Each structure stands twice: as structure tokens, then as C-alpha cells.
C-alpha positions in Angstrom: 43.8 9.3 30.1 45.9 8.3 27.1 45.8 5.0 25.3 48.6 3.2 23.5 47.6 2.4 20.1 49.3 0.7 17.2 50.5 3.6 14.9 48.1 2.5 12.1 45.1 1.9 14.3 43.9 5.3 13.9 43.2 7.6 11.0 46.3 9.5 10.2 47.0 12.4 8.2 49.0 10.2 5.6 46.0 8.0 5.3 43.8 10.8 4.3 46.2 12.1 1.9 46.1 8.8 0.1 42.6 8.8 0.1 42.3 12.3 -1.6 45.1 11.2 -4.0 43.0 8.2 -4.9 40.2 10.1 -5.5 41.8 12.8 -7.5 43.4 10.2 -9.9 40.0 9.0 -11.2 38.5 12.2 -13.1 35.5 10.2 -14.2 34.6 9.8 -10.4 33.8 13.7 -10.1 31.2 13.3 -13.0 29.6 10.1 -11.3 29.6 11.8 -8.0 27.7 14.8 -9.4 25.1 12.5 -11.1 24.6 10.5 -7.9 24.2 13.7 -5.9 21.7 15.0 -8.3 19.6 11.9 -9.0 20.7 9.2 -6.5 22.6 5.9 -6.6 19.9 3.8 -8.2 19.2 6.0 -11.2 22.9 6.3 -12.0 23.7 2.6 -11.3 20.8 1.0 -13.0 21.6 -1.2 -15.9 19.1 -0.2 -18.7 20.0 -2.8 -21.1 19.4 -5.5 -18.5 16.2 -3.9 -17.6 15.0 -3.8 -21.1 15.7 -7.6 -21.7 13.4 -8.7 -18.7 10.4 -9.5 -20.9 7.1 -10.3 -19.0 6.4 -13.5 -21.3 6.7 -16.8 -19.9 6.5 -20.4 -21.6 4.4 -21.7 -18.8 1.8 -19.7 -16.7 -0.8 -20.5 -14.0 -3.8 -18.5 -14.2 -4.6 -16.8 -10.9 -6.6 -13.7 -9.7 -6.2 -10.1 -9.8 -3.1 -8.6 -8.0 -3.9 -7.8 -4.4 -2.5 -5.1 -2.1 -1.3 -5.6 1.3 -0.8 -1.7 1.6 0.9 -0.6 4.9 1.2 -4.0 6.5 3.6 -6.9 6.7 1.2 -9.5 5.5 3.0 -10.7 2.5 3.2 -14.0 3.7 -0.5 -14.3 4.3 -1.4 -12.7 1.0 0.8 -15.2 -0.8 -0.8 -18.1 1.0 -4.3 -16.9 0.2 -3.4 -16.1 -3.3 -2.2 -19.7 -3.7 -5.4 -21.2 -2.0 -7.8 -18.8 -4.2 -6.6 -20.6 -7.5 -8.5 -23.9 -6.9 -11.4 -22.1 -5.7 -11.7 -20.0 -8.8 -11.1 -23.1 -11.1 -13.7 -25.1 -9.5 -16.5 -22.4 -9.3 -15.7 -20.7 -12.5 -14.7 -17.4 -11.0 -12.7 -14.7 -13.0 -12.0 -12.7 -9.8 -11.6 -13.8 -6.2 -10.2 -13.0 -3.0 -10.1 -14.7 0.5 -10.2 -12.5 3.5 -6.6 -11.5 4.7 -8.3 -9.4 7.6 -9.8 -12.9 8.9 -6.5 -14.6 8.7 -4.7 -11.6 10.4 -7.3 -11.4 13.4 -6.4 -15.2 14.3 -2.5 -14.8 13.6 -2.6 -11.7 16.1 -4.6 -13.7 18.6 -2.6 -16.8 18.4 0.7 -14.8 18.3 -0.4 -13.3 21.6 -0.9 -16.5 23.2 2.3 -17.9 21.8 4.4 -15.1 23.2 2.7 -15.2 26.6 3.3 -19.0 26.8 7.0 -18.5 25.6 7.2 -15.9 28.5 6.0 -18.6 30.7 8.6 -20.9 29.5 11.3 -18.7 30.1 10.5 -17.4 33.8 13.7 -18.8 35.0 15.9 -16.8 32.3 17.4 -13.4 33.2 15.4 -10.7 32.1 18.6 -9.0 30.5 19.6 -12.3 28.9 19.6 -12.6 25.1 16.6 -14.9 24.9 14.2 -12.8 27.0 15.4 -9.8 25.3 14.6 -11.5 21.7 11.3 -12.5 22.9 10.6 -8.8 24.0 11.9 -7.2 21.0 9.0 -8.0 18.7 6.3 -10.0 20.3 3.5 -9.1 17.6 4.8 -8.2 14.3 2.9 -8.8 11.0 5.4 -11.3 9.4 5.2 -14.9 9.0 6.0 -18.3 7.7 4.4 -21.0 5.4 4.0 -23.3 8.3 2.6 -20.5 10.4 0.0 -20.0 7.4 -0.8 -23.5 7.4 -1.6 -23.5 10.9 -4.1 -20.8 10.9 -5.9 -22.2 7.8 -6.1 -25.8 9.4 -7.5 -24.4 12.6 -9.8 -21.6 11.5 -10.4 -22.1 7.8 -10.8 -19.3 5.3 -13.7 -17.0 4.3 -14.3 -14.8 1.2 -13.1 -11.3 1.6 -16.5 -9.6 1.4 -17.4 -11.7 4.6 -14.7 -10.1 6.5 -13.4 -7.0 4.5 -10.2 -4.9 5.3 -10.3 -2.3 8.1 -8.4 0.6 8.5 -5.8 -1.1 10.8 -5.6 -4.1 8.7 -4.3 -2.2 6.0 -2.2 0.3 8.0 -1.0 -1.8 11.0 1.6 0.0 12.5 -0.4 2.0 15.1 -2.4 -1.2 16.1 0.8 -3.3 16.4 2.4 -0.6 18.6 -0.5 -0.5 21.2 -0.8 -4.3 21.1 2.9 -4.8 21.7 3.1 -2.6 24.6 0.3 -4.4 26.2 1.9 -7.7 25.5 5.0 -6.2 27.1 3.3 -5.2 30.1 1.6 -8.6 30.5 5.0 -10.2 30.4 6.2 -8.0 33.1 2.9 -9.0 35.3 3.5 -12.5 34.8 7.2 -12.5 35.7 6.5 -10.4 38.6 3.7 -12.7 39.9 6.2 -15.7 39.4 8.7 -13.9 41.3 6.4 -13.3 44.1 5.5 -17.2 44.3 2.7 -17.6 42.0 2.0 -21.3 40.9 2.1 -21.9 37.1 -1.7 -22.6 37.3 -2.3 -19.2 38.7 0.0 -17.5 35.9 -2.0 -19.6 33.3 -5.4 -18.2 34.5 -3.9 -14.7 34.4 -2.9 -15.4 30.9 -6.4 -16.4 29.9 -7.9 -13.0 31.2 -5.1 -11.3 29.4 -6.1 -13.1 26.0 -9.8 -12.1 26.6 -8.9 -8.3 26.9 -6.6 -8.9 23.8 -9.5 -10.5 21.8 -11.9 -7.4 22.6 -8.9 -5.2 21.3 -8.5 -7.1 18.2 -12.5 -6.9 17.4 -12.1 -3.2 17.8 -9.3 -3.0 15.4 -10.3 -5.6 12.9 -13.8 -6.7 13.3 -15.2 -9.9 14.8 -14.5 -13.3 12.9 -17.7 -14.9 11.6 -18.5 -18.3 12.8 -21.0 -19.0 10.1 -21.8 -17.2 6.9 -23.7 -17.5 3.7 -21.7 -17.8 0.5 -23.2 -16.0 -2.6 -21.8 -15.4 -5.8 -22.0 -15.4 -9.6 -19.7 -17.3 -12.0 -18.2 -16.2 -15.1 -21.2 -17.1 -16.8 -23.4 -15.0 -14.7 -25.2 -17.9 -12.9 -26.1 -17.3 -9.4 -25.2 -19.5 -6.5 -26.0 -19.6 -2.7 -24.5 -22.0 -0.1 -26.0 -21.3 3.3 -24.7 -21.3 6.8 -21.2 -22.4 6.1 -18.3 -22.4 8.8 -14.9 -21.2 7.6 -13.4 -24.9 7.9 -16.5 -26.4 5.9 -15.7 -23.7 3.0 -11.9 -24.7 3.2 -13.1 -28.3 2.7 -15.6 -27.8 0.2 -14.1 -25.3 -2.1 -10.2 -25.2 -1.6 -9.7 -29.0 -1.2 -5.8 -28.7 -0.9 -4.3 -31.0 1.4 -1.7 -28.6 2.8 0.2 -31.5 4.7 1.4 -32.6 1.4 3.4 -29.3 0.9 7.0 -28.8 2.4 9.2 -25.8 2.8 12.5 -26.2 0.9 15.3 -23.7 1.3 18.7 -22.9 0.1 21.0 -21.8 3.0 24.4 -22.3 1.9 26.3 -21.6 5.1 28.8 -24.1 6.9 26.3 -24.7 9.8 23.5 -25.9 7.8 24.5 -29.1 5.6 22.1 -29.9 2.7 19.6 -32.9 3.0 18.9 -32.0 6.7 15.7 -30.5 8.2 16.0 -27.5 10.5 13.6 -25.7 12.9 13.7 -22.5 14.8 13.4 -22.1 18.7 10.2 -19.9 19.5 9.4 -19.2 15.8 5.7 -20.0 15.6 2.1 -18.7 16.1 -0.3 -21.5 17.2 0.7 -23.5 20.3 -0.1 -27.3 19.6 0.2 -26.4 15.7 3.0 -27.8 13.4 6.5 -26.4 13.8 8.3 -24.2 11.2 10.3 -26.9 9.6 12.7 -26.4 6.5 14.6 -28.7 4.4 18.0 -27.3 3.1 19.0 -28.2 -0.4 21.3 -26.9 -3.0 20.1 -24.0 -5.2 19.7 -26.2 -8.3 17.4 -28.4 -6.3 15.2 -25.7 -5.2 15.1 -24.5 -8.9 14.1 -27.9 -10.1 11.3 -28.6 -7.9 9.9 -25.1 -8.1 9.9 -25.1 -11.9 8.4 -28.9 -12.0 5.3 -27.7 -10.1 4.8 -24.8 -12.3 5.1 -26.8 -15.4 2.4 -29.1 -13.9 0.0 -26.1 -13.5 0.5 -25.3 -10.0 1.7 -22.0 -8.1 4.5 -21.9 -5.7 4.5 -19.8 -2.6 8.3 -18.6 -2.2 10.4 -16.3 0.0 13.3 -14.2 -0.9 15.2 -11.2 -0.2 13.1 -8.7 -2.2 15.1 -5.6 -1.7 18.3 -6.8 -3.2 18.9 -5.9 -7.1 15.2 -5.0 -7.6 13.6 -2.0 -9.5 10.2 -1.8 -8.1 8.7 0.5 -10.8 9.5 -1.7 -13.6 9.0 -5.0 -11.4 12.3 -6.1 -12.3 14.5 -8.5 -10.0 17.8 -9.4 -11.9 21.4 -10.0 -10.6 23.6 -7.1 -12.0 20.7 -4.7 -12.5 22.8 -2.1 -10.5 26.4 -1.5 -11.1 27.2 0.0 -7.8 30.7 -0.9 -7.9 31.6 1.1 -10.9 29.5 4.1 -9.7 31.0 4.4 -6.0 34.5 3.4 -7.1 34.9 0.2 -4.9 34.3 -3.3 -5.4 30.9 -4.9 -3.8 30.2 -8.3 -3.7 29.7 -11.1 -1.2 28.7 -14.8 -1.7 25.2 -15.9 -0.6 26.7 -17.6 2.3 28.7 -14.5 3.4 25.5 -12.2 3.1 23.4 -14.8 5.5 26.5 -15.0 7.9 27.2 -11.4 8.0 23.8 -10.0 8.1 23.7 -8.6 4.6 20.6 -10.8 3.6 17.8 -12.8 4.7 14.4 -13.9 3.8 12.2 -10.6 3.9 9.4 -11.1 1.7 6.9 -14.0 0.3 5.3 -13.9 -3.1 4.1 -16.4 -5.6 5.4 -17.9 -8.7 2.8 -18.0 -11.3 5.1 -18.6 -14.3 8.3 -19.6 -15.7 10.1 -19.3 -19.0 11.9 -22.5 -20.0 14.5 -22.7 -22.7 15.9 -26.1 -23.6 15.0 -27.5 -20.4 16.4 -24.5 -18.2 14.6 -21.6 -16.8 15.8 -18.2 -17.6 13.1 -16.0 -15.8 10.2 -16.4 -13.4 6.9 -14.7 -13.4 6.1 -13.2 -9.8 2.8 -12.4 -8.2 3.3 -9.9 -5.8 0.8 -8.2 -3.4 2.0 -4.5 -3.5 -1.0 -3.5 -5.7 -1.2 -2.9 -9.5 1.1 0.2 -9.7 4.3 -1.5 -10.0 5.7 -3.9 -12.6 3.2 -5.1 -15.3 0.0 -4.6 -13.5 1.6 -5.7 -10.2 3.3 -8.8 -11.7 7.2 -8.8 -11.3 9.8 -10.7 -13.3 12.9 -12.4 -11.7 16.1 -13.5 -13.6 17.3 -17.1 -13.0 20.5 -15.7 -11.6 18.7 -13.6 -9.4 17.0 -16.7 -8.1 20.4 -18.3 -7.2 21.4 -15.3 -5.3 18.5 -14.2 -3.2 15.8 -17.0 -3.3 15.9 -18.8 0.1 12.4 -20.8 0.3 9.9 -22.4 -2.0 6.9 -24.5 -0.7 6.2 -27.6 -3.1 4.7 -31.0 -2.8 6.6 -33.8 -1.4 6.0 -35.7 -4.7 8.4 -33.3 -6.6 11.3 -34.1 -4.3 13.6 -37.0 -4.9 13.2 -40.0 -2.7 16.2 -39.3 -0.4 14.9 -35.8 0.4 11.5 -37.2 1.0 13.3 -39.5 3.7 15.2 -36.5 5.1 11.8 -35.3 6.5 11.9 -38.4 8.9 14.8 -37.3 10.7 14.8 -35.2 13.9 15.2 -31.5 12.8 18.5 -29.6 13.7 17.1 -26.9 16.1 18.4 -23.4 15.4 18.4 -20.4 17.8 15.8 -17.8 17.5 18.1 -15.3 16.1 19.4 -17.5 13.3 18.7 -15.8 9.8 16.5 -18.7 8.9 14.2 -17.4 11.8 13.4 -14.4 9.7 9.8 -13.7 9.2 8.3 -12.4 5.7 6.5 -9.1 5.8 
């Protein structure tokens, strides 16, 4: 069967000849091609002068704990949240080093996500199995990623515990095998619930079935991660080597006594400069969450300059800032450098490369992929030029695990910062009183940091 095409729709011999002529007319391109084939595009395109200019010194720094390591898991949002919460604990108790248990948070996140997923299946029983919504729910019912509001839900419901109370397990640090098995089980559970609904089962009967499924899920999680403590003794030595003991604490009591942060005072401020997201409005995302009955994921969209100013203000007042970004863009992991223009791909590959921030979001080239903590900023004449970043990839990269971000990188690839409401202008505080605009689950702002 022949198909009539416009003459220029197919690749023609004339087009191939023009492509070859264009390449041949650039003698230097052959040298670049040889270098790329030998060493890879990143090594050839790396701007060494820019790399060398990114100092790890800052006019304002917040003292935290040692660098943590999420290893082979997607828990950056959780590590970043706990690294923020541990700072007041260390300050209050006089500790040089301290970590909160990431495995404890991971356990409850997995358990709550299982319930959230199964409830979402019950809410969509009338939706077609091959429709976009159910397909989206089934695509990743239990990944490791999360958002700030999801972290707050876990902390407010289950509290926190020191790391040695519930240490890392094999599968908390290498979560792929656990996630694969648990995801398969949740998809099976979804199939059972939809089949029973098709057979005429009532919603009450389906929820009873869901509770049985969750009991099985709890046992599986204990097998993978250990059982979360209900009570524990907190024993430690401060930096002066004085010994302290607090007995029979619950995780919520520990949170209230030693963290003391009112997490309801903190809000997620984003910069998403796309046409469908006006500044000064709040947004939420359908079917994005972990704790049923907890707070919804809520964003306030602002200009990049506003995002910069509120993050800088909180840092200059001595408080760290949880943030989310697209970490894979213009980043050199070995040196821990994140800077716009760090790689000159356009010159090396011989074609222009460049989209606006809005275009990258609209066309799937960028979204929030990773959460970290700002613990410093370098301010010159009232303006920041670089930011100190506490990562959770261990101490082998960057400056013993700390990264440095240029301010122009901030503009291009920073999407979210969590700050106290008090740092926002009054008109933006009032914006939180408006009903949020609801985004579909597949919107770029529905991405989870991992």
C-alpha cells in the first residue's frame, strides 16, 4: 500500500547530502567529535573556568549536622525534611552530630501510601481501567518520592525518633527490590477490589477487604524495614560529654519536646512560569498525597525573584530552607557544582540548545526531581550570587557532600522552597485563603522528589 506524502515529509537524498555538506564545512567539528567519542560529552563541554569560580564560601551559614546518605533509595525529600528538623534538636541539646531515623519515616510513608492508593482505587471504581486516570494510578502506586506537605503529614501523625532507635535496613537503603514486590501486590489488590465491585460488593465490604490487605502489607513492611517503636528511651551525650537520659518517650513526645517547630507555619512557594499557572495563586494536585485525612499538597506560585528573596531572608535569619529543584541540569556531581552554562553543549554538538523555563516545563524537559536543604547563601550588595546546598548523597561528592549553586541556576531550575509565612508579603499570605486551583495528577507540579 502506498501513501501519498508531501515531497518534503520524508528524508530525501538531497537532505542527506545537505547534512553531510554542513558537517564537512566545519573542520573543528571533527576534532570535537573525536574528543566526545573518547571522553564523553560532559567532559568536553564542561566550562572549567566557571567550575573554578564556584567557591564553597558564604557570607551567611546555618550550622547543621554531618552529611547524610540516602544511598540507593528515592528518599531525598525525607532526608531533607529530617535534616531540617534535626537542627533545632542539635542546638537545644548541644549535639555536634545527630540524625533522625529515615527508616522510621519510610515505614509510615509506605504504609500510608498503600492506604492512599487503595482508597484512590475505591474512588475511581467507575473509571475505565484503560482510561488515563486509572492508568496513572497504577503506574507507580508506591515509589519512594514525596513532597514537603507529605513529609509534614508523616511527622504530625507519627512523630520522629533518633536514628539509632530505628536504624537503616538493607531495603531502606536499597529500596528497588522491596518497591517492586510491594507495587506488584498493590496492583493485585487493585484488581481484586475492582473485580469485587464489578461483582456487586458494597463499599463497606470493599473497605473491609482493604483493611485485610493493609494488615498483610504491615507484616511485609516489618519484614523489610523493622517494626516502628511505640515508646523508647532517649540516651545521649552532649558536646561537653555530659550524659542524659529520657525514658519512655513516644515519637510524638520526642517531636514536641525536642524539635519544637510549628510545621503549620511553613508553606511551599514555587516558581512555575507557565501560562496555566498565574502568580499569586495557590495550586493543589489531584491524587497527590500519602496520608488520607492529612493536609493536601499546596503550592503558592510566585515570580523567581520572590522565591529568591524569601529563601534568602530565612537563611539570613539563621534558619535552613528545604527546597526542590531539577538536580540533573547543568550539574557536576564530582565537584558538587550547579551553575547555568556549566556545560557548553551547543558549541560541542554544533547545534543551538536552549529553552525557557516555561518551555522546559510545558514540553517535558524539566520538572522537580530532587529535594535538598539550603544552609548558606553568599550575599553581595544585598543580592545572592551563590547558595550552599546540603545534599543527601554521602560525602564523596562536592565539598564533603555539600554542593554550591549559582544564582542564575536558581532562576532556571529551582522550583520550590519552604519558608515561614512571615517572610511573605501580606498579599501573598492572603493568597493562601483562596481556594486552590486543582491540577491534574500528571501536571509537572505533581512530580515527586526522589
